[in-house]
C-alpha positions as CSV (number, residue, x, y, z in Angstrom):
1,M,-91.9,55.6,53.6
2,N,-89.0,54.0,55.4
3,G,-86.4,51.2,54.5
4,L,-87.0,49.1,51.0
5,A,-90.1,51.0,50.7
6,S,-88.3,54.3,50.0
7,L,-86.6,53.0,46.9
8,P,-88.2,53.9,43.6
9,L,-88.2,50.4,42.0
10,R,-89.3,49.0,38.7
11,T,-91.2,45.9,38.2
12,E,-88.4,44.4,36.0
13,Y,-84.9,45.2,35.1
14,R,-82.9,44.1,32.0
15,K,-79.4,44.3,31.2
16,G,-78.9,46.4,28.3
17,R,-81.9,48.8,29.1
18,D,-81.1,49.2,32.9
19,D,-78.2,49.3,35.1
20,I,-79.3,46.4,37.3
21,A,-76.6,47.0,39.8
22,K,-76.9,50.8,40.2
23,D,-80.7,50.8,39.9
24,F,-81.8,47.6,41.9
25,Y,-79.2,45.2,43.5
26,L,-77.0,47.6,45.3
27,P,-79.5,50.1,46.7
28,C,-81.5,47.2,48.3
29,M,-78.2,45.6,49.7
30,S,-77.3,49.1,51.1
31,I,-80.7,49.2,52.9
32,A,-81.5,45.4,53.7
33,D,-80.4,43.6,57.0
34,E,-81.6,40.2,55.5
35,Y,-80.9,38.6,52.4
36,D,-82.0,35.2,51.3
37,R,-80.8,33.7,47.7
38,A,-80.9,30.5,45.9
39,V,-77.7,30.9,43.8
40,G,-77.1,27.8,41.9
41,F,-73.9,26.2,42.0
42,F,-71.7,26.9,45.2
43,N,-68.8,28.1,43.4
44,S,-70.9,31.1,42.1
45,A,-72.0,32.3,45.6
46,I,-69.1,34.8,45.3
47,Y,-71.0,36.6,42.3
48,V,-73.9,37.5,44.5
49,L,-72.2,39.3,47.5
50,A,-72.7,42.7,45.9
51,W,-69.3,44.0,46.6
52,P,-69.5,47.7,46.9
53,S,-72.4,47.2,49.5
54,L,-71.0,44.1,51.3
55,K,-69.0,46.1,54.2
56,T,-72.0,48.2,54.9
57,F,-74.3,45.3,55.0
58,V,-72.0,43.4,57.6
59,S,-71.7,46.4,59.7
60,R,-75.4,46.8,60.1
61,Q,-75.2,43.2,61.3
62,G,-76.9,41.8,58.3
63,K,-77.3,38.2,57.7
64,M,-77.4,36.1,54.4
65,R,-78.7,32.6,53.7
66,L,-77.6,30.9,50.5
67,I,-79.0,27.8,49.2
68,C,-76.4,26.1,46.6
69,S,-75.9,23.0,44.7
70,P,-72.7,21.0,44.0
71,V,-71.8,20.0,40.4
72,M,-73.0,16.6,40.3
73,Q,-72.8,13.8,37.6
74,A,-75.7,11.6,36.6
75,D,-74.8,8.6,38.7
76,D,-74.8,11.0,41.8
77,I,-78.2,12.0,41.1
78,A,-79.6,8.6,40.7
79,A,-78.0,7.5,43.9
80,I,-79.9,10.6,45.7
81,E,-83.1,9.4,44.0
82,S,-82.8,6.0,45.3
83,G,-82.2,7.3,49.0
84,Y,-79.5,9.8,50.4
85,S,-76.9,7.9,52.1
86,Q,-74.3,8.7,54.4
87,K,-71.7,7.4,51.6
88,Q,-73.4,9.6,49.1
89,E,-73.2,12.4,51.5
90,A,-69.5,11.9,52.2
91,H,-68.9,11.9,48.6
92,N,-70.6,15.0,48.0
93,A,-68.9,16.6,51.0
94,E,-65.6,15.6,49.5
95,A,-66.7,17.2,46.2
96,L,-67.8,20.2,47.9
97,R,-64.3,20.6,49.4
98,E,-62.5,20.1,46.3
99,D,-64.6,23.0,44.8
100,I,-63.5,25.1,47.9
101,R,-59.9,24.3,47.4
102,Y,-60.0,25.1,43.6
103,M,-61.5,28.8,44.4
104,L,-58.7,29.2,46.9
105,S,-55.8,28.0,44.7
106,T,-57.1,30.2,41.5
107,P,-55.4,33.4,41.6
108,Y,-58.5,35.4,40.1
109,L,-61.0,33.7,42.8
110,H,-58.7,33.5,45.7
111,K,-59.7,36.9,47.4
112,P,-63.3,36.4,46.8
113,A,-63.2,32.8,48.1
114,V,-61.4,34.2,51.3
115,V,-64.2,37.0,51.9
116,L,-66.9,34.1,51.4
117,A,-65.0,31.8,53.7
118,T,-64.7,34.5,56.3
119,L,-68.3,35.6,56.4
120,I,-69.3,31.9,56.8
121,A,-66.8,31.5,59.7
122,L,-68.4,34.6,61.3
123,E,-71.7,33.5,60.8
124,V,-72.7,36.4,58.5
125,I,-73.6,34.0,55.7
126,D,-75.2,30.6,56.3
127,V,-75.1,28.1,53.5
128,R,-77.0,25.1,52.7
129,I,-76.6,22.6,50.1
130,A,-79.5,21.5,47.8
131,F,-79.2,18.0,46.0
132,M,-81.8,18.0,43.3
133,S,-83.7,14.9,41.7
134,S,-83.9,14.8,38.0
135,G,-87.4,14.9,37.9
136,S,-88.1,17.3,40.5
137,Q,-90.6,20.2,40.0
138,H,-88.4,22.4,42.1
139,R,-85.4,22.3,39.5
140,R,-86.7,25.6,38.5
141,L,-85.2,27.0,41.7
142,F,-81.7,27.0,40.1
143,H,-82.9,28.6,36.8
144,D,-85.0,31.2,38.2
145,K,-82.5,32.2,40.9
146,L,-84.9,33.4,43.6
147,G,-83.8,36.2,45.9
148,I,-85.3,38.0,48.9
149,F,-84.5,41.3,50.7
150,H,-85.8,42.1,54.1
151,D,-85.3,45.5,56.0
152,G,-86.1,46.6,59.8
153,F,-89.5,48.0,58.9
154,S,-91.2,44.6,57.8
155,N,-90.6,45.4,54.1
156,T,-89.9,42.7,51.6
157,I,-88.8,42.5,48.1
158,S,-88.4,39.2,46.1
159,F,-87.1,38.9,42.7
160,K,-86.5,36.1,40.1
161,G,-83.5,36.7,37.7
162,S,-81.7,34.7,35.2
163,M,-78.2,34.2,35.8
164,N,-75.4,33.6,33.3
165,E,-74.1,30.1,34.3
166,T,-71.0,30.6,32.4
167,W,-70.2,33.2,34.8
168,S,-69.6,36.6,32.8
169,G,-67.5,38.1,35.6
170,L,-67.3,39.5,39.0
171,S,-69.9,42.2,38.8
172,A,-71.6,44.2,41.4
173,D,-75.2,43.2,39.9
174,G,-74.5,39.6,41.1
175,N,-74.3,38.4,37.4
176,L,-77.8,39.1,37.0
177,E,-79.0,39.3,33.3
178,S,-82.6,40.3,34.2
179,V,-85.0,40.3,36.9
180,D,-88.6,40.4,37.9
181,V,-89.3,42.4,41.2
182,F,-92.4,42.1,43.7
183,L,-93.0,44.4,46.6
184,S,-94.7,43.3,49.8
185,W,-96.1,46.9,50.3
186,E,-97.7,47.0,46.9
187,H,-101.2,45.9,46.1
188,A,-102.7,42.6,47.5
189,R,-101.8,40.5,44.5
190,E,-98.0,41.5,44.3
191,A,-97.7,41.1,48.4
192,A,-99.1,37.6,47.9
193,R,-96.3,36.8,45.3
194,V,-93.8,38.0,48.0
195,K,-95.4,35.9,50.5
196,E,-95.3,32.6,48.3
197,N,-91.6,33.2,47.3
198,E,-90.8,33.6,51.2
199,E,-92.8,30.4,52.0
200,Y,-90.9,28.7,49.3
201,F,-87.8,29.6,50.4
202,E,-88.3,28.6,54.0
203,S,-89.6,25.4,52.8
204,L,-86.5,24.6,51.0
205,W,-84.3,25.9,54.1
206,R,-86.0,23.5,56.3
207,N,-85.7,20.7,53.9
208,E,-89.5,20.4,53.4
209,C,-89.7,20.3,49.6
210,D,-90.4,17.0,47.7
211,G,-87.5,16.0,45.4
212,V,-85.0,18.4,47.1
213,T,-82.7,17.2,49.7
214,V,-81.2,20.4,51.6
215,R,-78.3,20.1,54.0
216,K,-76.2,22.1,56.2
217,I,-72.7,22.4,54.6
218,P,-71.0,19.4,55.4
219,D,-68.4,19.5,58.6
220,I,-65.3,18.8,56.4
221,A,-66.2,21.6,53.7
222,H,-67.1,24.0,56.7
223,S,-63.6,23.3,58.3
224,E,-62.1,24.0,54.9
225,L,-63.6,27.3,54.8
226,V,-62.9,28.1,58.3
227,A,-59.1,27.4,58.0
228,A,-59.0,29.9,54.9
229,S,-61.1,32.6,56.6
230,D,-59.2,35.8,57.5
231,P,-61.3,38.0,59.8
232,Q,-58.6,40.8,60.2
233,R,-58.1,41.4,56.5
234,W,-61.3,40.6,54.8
235,P,-62.4,44.1,54.5
236,E,-59.5,45.2,52.7
237,M,-59.9,42.4,50.4
238,V,-63.4,43.7,49.7
239,D,-61.7,47.2,48.7
240,Q,-59.2,45.3,46.6
241,I,-61.9,43.2,44.7
242,C,-64.1,46.4,44.1
243,Q,-61.1,48.2,42.7
244,E,-60.3,45.2,40.3
245,I,-63.9,45.2,39.3
246,E,-63.6,48.8,38.4
247,A,-60.5,48.5,36.6
248,A,-61.8,45.6,34.4
249,Q,-64.8,47.7,33.5
250,K,-62.8,49.9,31.0
251,F,-62.0,46.7,28.9
252,E,-66.1,46.0,28.8
253,A,-68.0,46.2,25.8
254,R,-71.0,48.8,25.7
255,Q,-73.8,47.0,27.6
256,T,-76.6,46.1,25.1
257,A,-79.2,43.5,25.1
258,G,-77.3,40.1,24.8
259,S,-73.9,41.7,24.6
260,K,-71.0,39.6,26.0
261,T,-69.0,40.5,29.5
262,L,-65.7,39.5,30.4
263,R,-65.5,36.1,32.7
264,P,-63.3,36.2,35.6
265,H,-60.4,34.8,34.2
266,Q,-60.5,37.2,31.2
267,S,-60.8,40.1,33.3
268,A,-57.9,38.8,35.5
269,A,-55.8,38.1,32.5
270,L,-56.1,41.7,31.0
271,S,-55.5,43.2,34.2
272,S,-52.4,41.2,34.6
273,W,-51.3,41.9,31.1
274,E,-51.6,45.6,31.9
275,A,-49.5,45.3,34.9
276,R,-46.7,43.9,32.9
277,G,-46.7,47.0,30.7
278,R,-49.3,45.6,28.2
279,R,-47.0,42.8,26.7
280,G,-47.4,39.2,27.0
281,I,-48.9,35.9,25.9
282,L,-52.2,34.5,27.4
283,E,-51.9,30.8,27.6
284,H,-55.7,30.0,27.8
285,A,-57.4,26.8,26.9
286,T,-59.2,26.4,23.7
287,G,-62.7,27.5,24.2
288,S,-61.9,29.9,27.0
289,G,-62.7,33.0,25.0
290,K,-59.1,34.2,24.0
291,T,-60.6,36.1,21.0
292,F,-63.1,38.1,23.1
293,T,-60.4,38.7,25.5
294,A,-58.2,40.4,22.7
295,I,-61.2,42.2,21.4
296,S,-61.7,43.9,24.9
297,A,-58.1,44.9,25.0
298,I,-58.5,46.3,21.4
299,R,-61.4,48.3,22.7
300,D,-59.2,50.0,25.3
301,A,-56.4,50.5,22.9
302,L,-58.7,52.3,20.3
303,G,-59.8,54.6,23.3
304,K,-56.0,55.4,23.7
305,G,-55.8,56.3,20.1
306,E,-53.6,53.4,19.1
307,V,-54.1,51.4,16.1
308,P,-54.5,47.5,16.5
309,L,-52.8,45.3,14.0
310,V,-54.3,41.8,14.4
311,L,-52.5,38.8,12.8
312,V,-53.9,35.4,12.2
313,P,-52.4,32.3,10.6
314,S,-55.6,31.5,8.2
315,E,-58.2,32.7,6.1
316,L,-60.8,31.1,8.1
317,L,-59.5,32.8,11.3
318,L,-59.3,36.1,9.5
319,L,-63.0,35.7,8.5
320,Q,-63.9,34.7,12.1
321,W,-62.0,37.7,13.6
322,D,-63.6,40.0,11.1
323,R,-67.0,39.1,12.3
324,E,-66.3,39.1,15.9
325,I,-64.6,42.4,16.0
326,R,-67.6,44.0,13.9
327,D,-70.2,42.3,16.3
328,A,-68.3,43.2,19.7
329,L,-67.2,46.8,18.6
330,S,-70.3,47.7,16.6
331,D,-70.8,50.9,18.8
332,L,-67.6,52.1,17.6
333,E,-68.1,51.3,14.0
334,P,-64.5,50.3,13.3
335,Q,-62.8,50.5,9.7
336,I,-61.3,47.4,9.1
337,L,-58.5,46.7,6.4
338,R,-58.2,43.0,5.5
339,C,-55.0,42.0,4.2
340,G,-54.4,38.4,2.7
341,A,-56.5,35.7,2.0
342,G,-57.7,37.2,-1.3
343,N,-57.8,40.7,0.1
344,T,-55.5,42.9,-1.8
345,K,-56.7,46.6,-1.4
346,W,-53.7,47.2,1.1
347,R,-51.7,47.1,-1.9
348,D,-53.2,50.3,-3.1
349,N,-51.0,52.4,-0.8
350,L,-53.8,52.0,1.8
351,L,-51.5,50.5,4.7
352,G,-49.5,53.4,5.4
353,P,-52.2,56.1,6.0
354,W,-54.3,53.3,7.8
355,T,-51.5,52.6,10.4
356,R,-50.3,56.2,11.0
357,P,-50.8,57.7,14.3
358,G,-53.2,60.6,15.0
359,S,-56.2,59.6,12.8
360,D,-59.8,60.6,14.5
361,T,-61.1,57.4,12.6
362,V,-61.3,53.9,14.4
363,R,-59.1,51.8,12.4
364,I,-58.1,48.2,12.6
365,V,-55.7,46.1,10.5
366,L,-56.5,42.5,10.1
367,A,-54.0,40.3,8.3
368,T,-52.7,36.7,7.7
369,M,-49.2,36.3,8.9
370,Q,-48.4,35.0,5.6
371,T,-49.2,38.6,4.1
372,A,-47.7,40.3,6.9
373,S,-44.6,38.6,6.6
374,M,-44.1,40.1,3.2
375,P,-41.4,42.8,2.9
376,E,-43.6,45.2,1.0
377,F,-46.1,44.8,4.0
378,R,-43.7,45.3,6.8
379,S,-42.3,48.3,4.8
380,A,-45.6,49.9,4.4
381,V,-46.9,49.7,8.1
382,R,-46.2,52.8,10.1
383,Q,-44.4,51.2,13.0
384,G,-44.1,52.9,16.5
385,A,-45.6,53.0,20.1
386,H,-48.9,53.7,18.6
387,L,-49.3,50.2,17.0
388,F,-51.0,47.5,19.0
389,L,-49.9,44.1,17.9
390,V,-52.5,41.1,18.5
391,A,-51.1,37.6,17.5
392,D,-53.7,34.8,17.5
393,E,-52.2,31.2,17.6
394,V,-49.2,33.0,18.5
395,H,-47.0,29.7,18.1
396,R,-47.3,30.3,14.3
397,I,-45.3,33.7,14.3
398,G,-42.4,31.6,15.5
399,S,-42.0,29.4,12.5
400,S,-39.1,30.0,9.8
401,N,-41.7,31.5,7.3
402,N,-43.1,34.2,10.0
403,L,-39.9,35.1,12.2
404,Q,-39.6,38.2,10.3
405,L,-42.7,39.6,11.9
406,L,-40.8,39.6,15.2
407,I,-38.9,42.8,14.3
408,L,-42.0,45.0,14.0
409,E,-41.5,47.9,16.3
410,T,-44.7,48.2,18.2
411,G,-46.2,49.7,21.3
412,P,-48.6,47.0,23.2
413,R,-48.2,43.4,22.1
414,L,-50.8,40.6,22.9
415,G,-50.4,36.9,21.9
416,L,-53.0,34.1,22.2
417,S,-52.5,30.4,22.2
418,A,-53.7,27.3,24.3
419,T,-50.2,26.0,23.6
420,P,-47.6,28.7,22.9
421,R,-44.5,26.7,23.0
422,R,-43.5,25.4,19.7
423,A,-43.3,21.6,19.5
424,G,-39.5,20.8,18.7
425,D,-38.5,24.3,17.9
426,E,-36.6,25.7,21.0
427,E,-35.3,28.6,18.9
428,G,-38.8,29.6,17.4
429,T,-40.2,29.3,21.1
430,R,-37.4,31.4,22.4
431,K,-37.6,34.2,20.0
432,T,-41.6,34.5,20.3
433,L,-41.5,34.5,24.3
434,E,-38.8,37.3,23.9
435,Y,-40.5,39.4,21.8
436,F,-44.0,39.4,23.5
437,E,-42.0,39.3,26.9
438,G,-43.1,36.0,28.3
439,I,-46.5,34.3,29.1
440,V,-49.0,36.4,31.3
441,P,-49.4,34.1,34.6
442,P,-51.3,32.3,35.5
443,P,-52.3,29.9,32.4
444,F,-55.8,28.9,32.2
445,T,-55.9,25.4,31.7
446,L,-58.2,22.8,30.3
447,Q,-59.5,21.9,33.9
448,D,-59.7,25.5,34.8
449,A,-62.3,26.1,31.9
450,I,-64.1,23.1,32.9
451,K,-64.4,24.2,36.6
452,S,-65.3,27.7,35.6
453,G,-68.2,26.6,33.2
454,A,-66.5,27.7,30.0
455,L,-66.1,24.2,28.7
456,T,-68.3,21.0,28.8
457,P,-67.3,18.1,31.2
458,Y,-66.5,14.9,29.3
459,F,-66.1,11.2,29.5
460,Y,-63.0,9.7,27.8
461,H,-62.7,6.6,26.1
462,V,-59.5,5.2,24.8
463,H,-59.2,2.6,22.0
464,T,-55.8,0.9,21.0
465,V,-54.9,-0.7,17.7
466,R,-51.7,-2.8,16.9
467,L,-49.8,-2.4,13.5
468,T,-50.0,-5.2,11.2
469,A,-46.9,-7.2,10.6
470,V,-46.0,-5.0,7.4
471,E,-46.6,-1.8,9.1
472,Q,-44.6,-3.1,12.1
473,E,-41.8,-3.9,9.8
474,T,-41.8,-0.3,8.3
475,W,-41.8,1.1,11.5
476,D,-38.9,-0.6,12.8
477,E,-36.9,0.3,9.8
478,I,-37.5,4.1,10.0
479,T,-36.9,3.9,13.8
480,K,-33.5,2.3,13.3
481,R,-32.5,5.0,10.9
482,I,-33.8,7.7,13.3
483,K,-31.8,6.2,15.9
484,R,-28.7,6.2,13.9
485,L,-29.1,10.0,12.9
486,C,-29.8,11.2,16.4
487,A,-26.6,9.7,17.6
488,Q,-24.8,11.4,14.7
489,A,-26.4,14.5,15.6
490,A,-25.4,14.1,19.1
491,S,-21.8,13.4,18.5
492,N,-21.5,16.4,16.0
493,K,-23.5,19.2,17.7
494,E,-21.3,22.0,15.7
495,N,-22.4,20.8,12.3
496,N,-25.8,18.8,12.6
497,S,-28.1,20.8,10.4
498,G,-28.1,18.2,7.9
499,S,-28.9,15.3,10.1
500,E,-31.8,17.2,11.7
501,Q,-33.5,17.9,8.4
502,Q,-33.3,14.1,7.9
503,I,-34.7,13.3,11.0
504,K,-37.6,15.4,10.7
505,Y,-38.2,14.0,7.4
506,L,-38.1,10.4,8.8
507,L,-40.3,11.3,11.7
508,I,-43.0,12.6,9.4
509,Q,-42.5,9.4,7.3
510,R,-42.9,7.3,10.3
511,S,-45.8,9.3,11.6
512,R,-47.6,8.4,8.5
513,V,-47.5,4.6,9.4
514,L,-49.6,5.4,12.5
515,K,-51.8,7.7,10.6
516,Q,-52.6,5.1,8.2
517,A,-52.7,2.2,10.2
518,N,-55.0,-0.5,8.9
519,G,-57.0,-1.3,12.0
520,K,-58.4,2.3,12.5
521,V,-61.2,1.9,9.9
522,A,-62.4,-1.2,11.5
523,I,-62.4,0.0,14.9
524,A,-64.2,3.1,14.0
525,A,-66.9,1.1,12.6
526,S,-67.2,-0.9,15.6
527,I,-67.5,2.0,17.8
528,L,-70.1,3.6,16.0
529,Q,-72.1,0.5,15.5
530,N,-72.0,-0.1,19.2
531,Q,-72.4,3.5,20.6
532,Y,-74.3,5.8,18.0
533,R,-77.9,6.6,19.0
534,P,-80.4,8.9,16.7
535,G,-80.0,12.4,17.9
536,D,-76.3,12.0,18.9
537,R,-73.9,14.4,17.0
538,W,-70.7,12.4,16.1
539,L,-67.6,13.9,14.6
540,V,-65.2,11.4,13.1
541,Y,-61.7,13.1,12.7
542,C,-59.6,11.4,9.9
543,D,-56.2,11.7,8.7
544,D,-56.7,12.6,4.8
545,L,-59.3,11.8,2.2
546,S,-58.4,8.4,1.6
547,Q,-59.0,7.3,5.2
548,L,-62.3,9.5,5.1
549,G,-63.4,7.2,2.2
550,E,-62.8,4.2,3.8
551,V,-64.5,5.0,7.1
552,Q,-67.5,6.4,5.2
553,G,-67.6,3.1,3.0
554,A,-67.5,1.0,6.2
555,L,-70.4,2.8,7.9
556,N,-72.2,2.8,4.8
557,S,-71.8,-1.3,4.8
558,L,-73.3,-1.1,8.4
559,G,-76.3,1.1,7.4
560,L,-75.1,4.1,9.2
561,N,-75.4,7.3,7.0
562,S,-72.8,10.0,7.3
563,M,-71.6,13.5,5.8
564,Q,-68.3,14.8,4.8
565,Y,-66.8,18.1,6.1
566,H,-63.5,19.2,4.7
567,S,-62.0,22.2,2.8
568,S,-62.2,20.6,-0.6
569,M,-65.7,19.3,-0.2
570,E,-68.3,19.9,-2.9
571,G,-71.5,21.5,-1.4
572,D,-72.3,24.1,1.3
573,K,-70.2,23.5,4.3
574,E,-72.2,25.9,6.4
575,Q,-75.5,24.1,5.3
576,T,-73.8,20.9,6.4
577,V,-73.2,22.1,9.9
578,R,-76.8,23.6,10.2
579,L,-78.3,20.3,9.2
580,F,-75.9,18.5,11.7
581,E,-77.0,20.9,14.5
582,A,-80.5,20.5,13.6
583,N,-80.8,16.8,13.3
584,G,-78.0,15.3,14.6
585,G,-76.1,12.4,12.7
586,I,-72.5,11.7,11.8
587,I,-69.8,13.8,10.2
588,V,-66.6,12.4,9.0
589,S,-64.0,15.1,8.5
590,I,-60.4,16.2,8.0
591,R,-58.9,18.9,10.1
592,C,-62.2,20.7,10.8
593,L,-61.4,21.7,14.4
594,D,-58.0,22.9,14.2
595,E,-57.2,26.4,15.0
596,G,-60.4,28.3,15.2
597,V,-63.3,26.3,13.7
598,D,-66.3,25.7,15.6
599,I,-68.8,22.9,15.7
600,P,-70.0,23.2,19.3
601,S,-72.9,21.0,18.9
602,V,-70.8,17.9,18.8
603,T,-71.7,15.5,21.4
604,H,-69.5,12.7,20.6
605,A,-66.1,12.7,19.0
606,L,-64.0,9.9,17.5
607,I,-60.4,10.8,16.8
608,L,-58.5,8.7,14.4
609,A,-55.8,11.3,13.1
610,S,-52.6,10.5,14.9
611,S,-50.9,13.8,16.2
612,K,-47.2,14.3,16.3
613,N,-47.8,17.7,17.4
614,P,-48.9,18.1,21.2
615,R,-50.8,21.3,20.1
616,E,-53.0,19.5,17.7
617,Y,-53.9,16.9,20.3
618,V,-54.9,19.7,22.6
619,Q,-56.9,21.6,20.0
620,R,-58.8,18.5,18.6
621,R,-59.8,17.3,22.0
622,G,-60.5,20.5,23.6
623,R,-62.8,22.0,20.8
624,V,-65.2,19.3,21.3
625,L,-65.8,20.4,24.7
626,R,-67.4,23.9,23.7
627,R,-70.7,24.9,25.2
628,F,-73.9,24.3,23.3
629,L,-77.5,24.5,24.2
630,G,-78.7,21.4,25.8
631,K,-75.1,19.8,25.7
632,S,-74.3,19.0,29.3
633,V,-71.6,16.3,28.8
634,A,-69.3,15.4,25.9
635,N,-67.8,11.9,25.0
636,I,-64.6,11.6,23.3
637,H,-63.3,8.4,21.8
638,D,-59.3,8.2,21.0
639,V,-57.8,5.8,19.0
640,L,-54.0,5.1,19.7
641,V,-51.9,3.1,17.4
642,L,-49.3,1.2,19.2
643,P,-46.3,-0.4,17.5
644,S,-44.4,-3.2,18.9
645,I,-42.0,-2.1,22.1
646,S,-39.0,-4.1,20.7
647,E,-37.3,-1.0,19.2
648,E,-39.1,1.5,21.4
649,A,-38.0,-0.2,24.7
650,S,-34.3,0.2,23.9
651,A,-34.8,3.7,22.0
652,G,-32.2,5.6,24.2
653,E,-32.6,8.9,25.8
654,D,-33.7,11.2,22.4
655,P,-37.3,11.9,22.9
656,R,-37.9,12.0,19.1
657,V,-37.3,8.1,18.9
658,N,-39.9,7.5,21.4
659,I,-42.6,9.7,20.0
660,V,-45.5,7.3,20.8
661,A,-45.0,7.4,24.6
662,G,-45.3,11.3,24.4
663,E,-48.6,10.7,22.6
664,I,-49.8,8.3,25.3
665,A,-48.7,10.6,28.0
666,R,-50.8,13.3,26.4
667,S,-53.7,10.9,26.3
668,L,-53.3,10.1,29.9
669,E,-53.1,13.9,30.9
670,F,-56.6,14.4,29.3
671,G,-57.9,11.3,30.9
672,R,-57.3,12.7,34.1
673,S,-59.4,15.6,33.6
674,A,-62.3,13.4,32.2
675,M,-65.4,12.5,34.7
676,N,-64.2,8.9,34.4
677,P,-60.5,9.0,35.2
678,A,-60.2,5.2,35.9
679,A,-60.7,4.6,32.2
680,I,-57.1,5.3,31.6
681,T,-55.7,2.8,33.9
682,D,-54.7,0.3,31.4
683,L,-53.1,3.0,29.1
684,E,-50.9,4.0,32.2
685,R,-49.5,0.4,32.3
686,I,-49.1,0.4,28.4
687,A,-47.1,3.6,28.5
688,L,-44.7,2.2,31.2
689,T,-43.7,-0.3,28.7
690,F,-42.6,2.5,26.1
691,S,-40.8,4.7,28.8
692,N,-40.1,4.7,32.6
693,D,-40.3,8.6,32.3
694,Y,-43.3,9.0,29.9
695,K,-44.4,12.2,31.6
696,A,-41.4,13.9,30.4
697,L,-42.4,13.5,26.8
698,L,-45.7,15.2,27.2
699,G,-44.6,18.3,25.1
700,E,-42.5,16.4,22.7
701,G,-43.1,16.3,18.9
702,Y,-42.8,18.7,16.3
703,E,-44.5,21.5,14.4
704,D,-46.5,20.7,11.1
705,E,-45.6,23.8,9.5
706,E,-47.9,25.9,7.3
């Protein structure tokens, strides 16, 4: 038997049981001279090039045909259903060009994108774009992920395999989770399946399938690719990519059915962190998988005989980390010493032996920062190069209460935070960055997370409320006092600690005016009355129990039932979430999405809680975008309270006085990444009335210390 027929192939391959790359994908690519693939979205094309076999495939003058789809909004699909127009084609061509530019400008995707661009320019790969209608029976194409191998001996293999659409990482098996395999040289029934799949692919390629419009890659997108191609260096880049994949595999968990694998940005971040001497902070967006990234680094550290010390800011995160470590490292059966949040066994002379070097057991210490800051904890820890320090929400370690932790002598250090810089605390930020030796480039932003599929695309809706006359009077009076103190602090920089403390107190006092603004409850009730539909999952984010009660009362008067979710609630919080996920509804909550809490099923969020801290602003909105089965898009309604500009307009240069402009600037930044960026046009005009340089105020605010 020759060619593909010489391979000993199974009828199916499943990740966890089989090595799909080694046993199926790479052997087929090493023999085939033609490969057809329906790959899903265009920007996932780089994940199916079977890197270790790619140069051999090209040297045999192999040819590849890919059918991809652009990421499309609902109105794009509706326009295609009503008739594919030149205008629509131009719109989607531009979207495809933006995808290409994103891939080329993203460090961990740059080399794979250049290789793909080069092979398209050299006509090794031919790409066509499929635009699907919402009711098309052929939508299965982008779920089944059809693939077909041909060789020079008239043998054909077709396969259908599920693909992880959140992109688990650059892998030699093309990201396949499982595949069913059909062989043309087997019995008649199997050969018929192969022929059916071939005919199906050919009909798509020729644009002959109802409900699917297939076009050649648009000229402007093709030109973008050709301009990025590198015919001389692409083989060298393939070698580098293979080396990077191999290097990242040491961080991977044991491959069992359903086990997680690192996404490209996670692998790239760990590689960069290691290149920096295994020290640094990952500035990765909420929902980007920071915890799993760190656990993968912990796996590697345990293999080196190191003892991980994981620090978290809250009891909730301690429990979450405990669960995730035990799940991801179950094959290692780690012994975890929990410290803090009611766990006191560490005081029984356990901490020293647990953190000593050279033990044969797999040991991990998991502690709250509050407990780890205690002198008795720090003195009991066996410090040294064997200790691997991991700090979740690393900005918390820079607070005055936790700064003592920054004198721990350790080996590797890894910090995690979507927003590692502390608002209004240059000293705490400086000390934190120095201890961890800076931020590992590049940051993984909210836009990156949405583009990569880690977070859900969203629509953003801004609602503004004015202060009442009494509220405005209070606001103006406090603002005047803040201005006076800021001026005094500026003129006496040598001895202004007292003024700074008074300023902070007044800022907190003034922020309460916005938080408790009378108009918030009425607008919340109005939004839900007009927007809520049965089956929706709304989260209403309130400032405190008083506001929560008022919102619930207003909703009840409209006949809208709601549930509470907060730390001091009676009843079972987990049961509340389960009911919410199963049936939908409205949850009225307080701080339930801050630093680690997950309710990913939320489809709509209504945020009433004013945020003086840029971090809280980012976290509360970002967590609503977490992926959930059946959730393709999220909607975020943001309520901003706007004082009169009389005092703000003449506030001077101190950004603390003009804090509202900073909140508006953050809202504008969030809106620009939404699927409806035009929705913030009016808000931009309002921002200019508060500050001519409102963008400079993006990070201004102050920490709400624990």
